[in-house]
C-alpha positions in Angstrom: 0.0 0.1 0.0 2.5 2.7 0.8 3.7 2.6 -3.2 -0.3 3.0 -3.7 -0.4 6.9 -1.5 0.6 9.3 -4.1 -2.6 8.5 -6.4 -4.7 7.3 -3.2 -2.8 11.2 -2.1 -3.7 12.5 -5.8 -7.5 11.6 -5.3 -8.4 12.8 -2.4 -7.5 15.8 -3.3 -8.8 15.6 -6.9 -12.5 14.7 -5.6 -12.2 18.2 -3.1 -12.0 20.3 -6.1 -14.2 19.0 -8.3 -18.0 19.5 -9.0 -18.2 15.9 -10.3 -16.3 13.5 -8.0 -17.8 10.3 -9.8 -15.5 11.0 -13.1 -12.4 10.9 -11.5 -9.6 8.7 -12.9 -6.4 7.6 -11.8 -4.1 5.2 -14.3 -0.9 4.8 -12.2 1.5 3.1 -13.8 5.2 3.1 -13.3 8.9 2.5 -15.3 12.4 3.1 -15.4 10.8 6.7 -15.4 9.8 6.9 -12.1 5.9 6.8 -11.1 3.2 8.5 -13.6 0.6 9.6 -12.3 -2.1 10.7 -15.5 -5.7 12.5 -14.0 -9.1 12.0 -16.1 -11.6 14.3 -14.7 -15.1 15.6 -16.5 -14.5 18.6 -18.8 -17.1 20.8 -16.7 -14.0 20.2 -13.6 -11.0 21.1 -15.6 -10.3 24.8 -14.9 -10.7 23.2 -11.3 -8.0 20.9 -11.1 -5.5 23.3 -13.5 -6.5 26.4 -11.5 -5.7 30.3 -13.0 -2.5 29.8 -15.2 -1.8 26.8 -14.2 -0.9 27.4 -10.2 -3.6 24.9 -9.1 -2.2 22.1 -11.0 1.3 23.1 -10.7 1.0 23.3 -6.5 -0.7 19.1 -6.7 2.7 18.5 -9.0 4.4 20.3 -6.3 3.0 18.2 -3.4 3.2 14.9 -5.3 6.8 15.3 -5.4 7.1 15.2 -1.7 4.9 12.1 -1.5 7.7 10.2 -3.9 9.9 11.3 -2.0 9.1 10.0 1.0 8.9 6.6 -0.6 11.9 7.7 -2.8 10.1 7.3 -6.1 10.1 10.0 -8.0 6.0 10.6 -9.5 4.5 12.9 -12.7 1.2 13.8 -13.3 0.0 13.8 -16.6 -3.8 15.6 -16.6 -5.9 14.1 -20.6 -7.4 17.2 -22.2 -11.3 16.3 -22.4 -11.7 15.1 -26.6 -12.5 17.5 -28.4 -10.4 19.9 -25.8 -9.4 23.4 -27.1 -6.8 25.3 -26.1 -7.1 29.0 -26.3 -4.5 30.1 -29.1 -1.5 32.3 -27.1 -1.7 35.7 -28.6 1.9 36.7 -29.5 2.4 40.2 -29.6 5.3 42.4 -30.3 6.9 44.8 -27.0 5.6 47.5 -29.1 1.7 46.2 -28.9 2.4 46.1 -25.7 3.6 48.8 -25.0 1.3 50.9 -26.9 -1.2 49.1 -24.6 -0.1 49.3 -21.5 0.2 53.0 -22.4 3.8 54.0 -21.5 
Protein backbone atom coordinates (compact mmCIF):
# COMPACT_ATOMS: atom_id res chain seq x y z
CA UNK A 1 0.00 0.00 0.00
CA UNK A 2 2.88 2.38 0.71
CA UNK A 3 3.70 2.45 -3.00
CA UNK A 4 0.23 3.73 -3.89
CA UNK A 5 0.08 6.59 -1.39
CA UNK A 6 0.70 8.94 -4.31
CA UNK A 7 -2.44 7.94 -6.22
CA UNK A 8 -4.56 7.89 -3.03
CA UNK A 9 -3.31 11.38 -2.20
CA UNK A 10 -4.04 12.64 -5.72
CA UNK A 11 -7.52 11.13 -5.66
CA UNK A 12 -8.30 12.76 -2.31
CA UNK A 13 -7.11 16.22 -3.40
CA UNK A 14 -8.76 16.20 -6.82
CA UNK A 15 -12.10 14.86 -5.56
CA UNK A 16 -12.14 17.68 -3.01
CA UNK A 17 -11.68 20.26 -5.79
CA UNK A 18 -14.14 19.10 -8.45
CA UNK A 19 -17.91 19.19 -8.81
CA UNK A 20 -18.02 15.68 -10.34
CA UNK A 21 -15.91 13.48 -8.03
CA UNK A 22 -17.36 10.27 -9.48
CA UNK A 23 -15.74 11.12 -12.83
CA UNK A 24 -12.21 11.23 -11.35
CA UNK A 25 -10.08 8.39 -12.75
CA UNK A 26 -6.40 7.84 -12.00
CA UNK A 27 -4.13 5.46 -13.89
CA UNK A 28 -0.81 4.67 -12.18
CA UNK A 29 2.11 3.28 -14.17
CA UNK A 30 5.70 2.69 -13.13
CA UNK A 31 8.71 2.55 -15.44
CA UNK A 32 12.39 3.45 -15.39
CA UNK A 33 11.47 7.16 -15.28
CA UNK A 34 9.44 6.72 -12.09
CA UNK A 35 5.73 6.84 -11.36
CA UNK A 36 3.31 8.41 -13.84
CA UNK A 37 -0.14 9.30 -12.59
CA UNK A 38 -2.56 10.01 -15.42
CA UNK A 39 -5.63 11.94 -14.32
CA UNK A 40 -8.92 11.96 -16.19
CA UNK A 41 -11.72 14.23 -14.99
CA UNK A 42 -15.01 15.64 -16.17
CA UNK A 43 -14.31 18.36 -18.78
CA UNK A 44 -16.40 20.82 -16.74
CA UNK A 45 -13.91 20.45 -13.87
CA UNK A 46 -10.76 21.04 -15.93
CA UNK A 47 -10.45 24.68 -14.86
CA UNK A 48 -10.72 23.81 -11.18
CA UNK A 49 -7.88 21.30 -11.35
CA UNK A 50 -5.59 23.38 -13.56
CA UNK A 51 -6.33 26.69 -11.84
CA UNK A 52 -5.44 30.18 -12.85
CA UNK A 53 -2.32 30.16 -15.02
CA UNK A 54 -1.84 26.51 -14.06
CA UNK A 55 -1.11 27.30 -10.43
CA UNK A 56 -3.34 24.62 -8.93
CA UNK A 57 -1.86 21.91 -11.17
CA UNK A 58 1.66 23.13 -10.31
CA UNK A 59 0.87 22.95 -6.59
CA UNK A 60 -0.54 19.42 -6.93
CA UNK A 61 2.58 18.34 -8.85
CA UNK A 62 4.83 19.82 -6.17
CA UNK A 63 2.97 17.99 -3.41
CA UNK A 64 3.10 14.74 -5.39
CA UNK A 65 6.88 15.11 -5.67
CA UNK A 66 7.09 15.46 -1.89
CA UNK A 67 4.90 12.37 -1.40
CA UNK A 68 7.10 10.53 -3.90
CA UNK A 69 10.29 11.49 -2.07
CA UNK A 70 9.03 9.66 1.01
CA UNK A 71 8.91 6.50 -1.11
CA UNK A 72 12.13 7.26 -3.04
CA UNK A 73 10.12 7.59 -6.25
CA UNK A 74 9.86 10.30 -8.86
CA UNK A 75 6.17 11.05 -9.35
CA UNK A 76 4.86 12.85 -12.44
CA UNK A 77 1.30 13.94 -13.16
CA UNK A 78 -0.32 14.02 -16.58
CA UNK A 79 -3.77 15.56 -16.89
CA UNK A 80 -5.71 14.13 -19.83
CA UNK A 81 -7.34 16.74 -22.00
CA UNK A 82 -11.01 16.08 -22.72
CA UNK A 83 -12.06 14.85 -26.15
CA UNK A 84 -12.39 17.77 -28.51
CA UNK A 85 -10.78 20.06 -25.96
CA UNK A 86 -9.34 23.25 -27.31
CA UNK A 87 -6.64 25.36 -25.85
CA UNK A 88 -6.90 29.06 -26.48
CA UNK A 89 -4.31 30.17 -28.97
CA UNK A 90 -1.61 32.23 -27.34
CA UNK A 91 -1.79 35.82 -28.35
CA UNK A 92 1.65 36.90 -29.40
CA UNK A 93 2.34 40.59 -29.37
CA UNK A 94 5.38 42.56 -30.19
CA UNK A 95 7.04 44.58 -27.45
CA UNK A 96 5.75 47.74 -29.14
CA UNK A 97 2.16 46.47 -29.13
CA UNK A 98 2.40 45.49 -25.48
CA UNK A 99 3.86 48.88 -24.53
CA UNK A 100 1.15 50.67 -26.50
CA UNK A 101 -1.50 48.64 -24.71
CA UNK A 102 0.00 49.60 -21.35
CA UNK A 103 0.18 53.23 -22.52
CA UNK A 104 3.70 53.66 -21.23
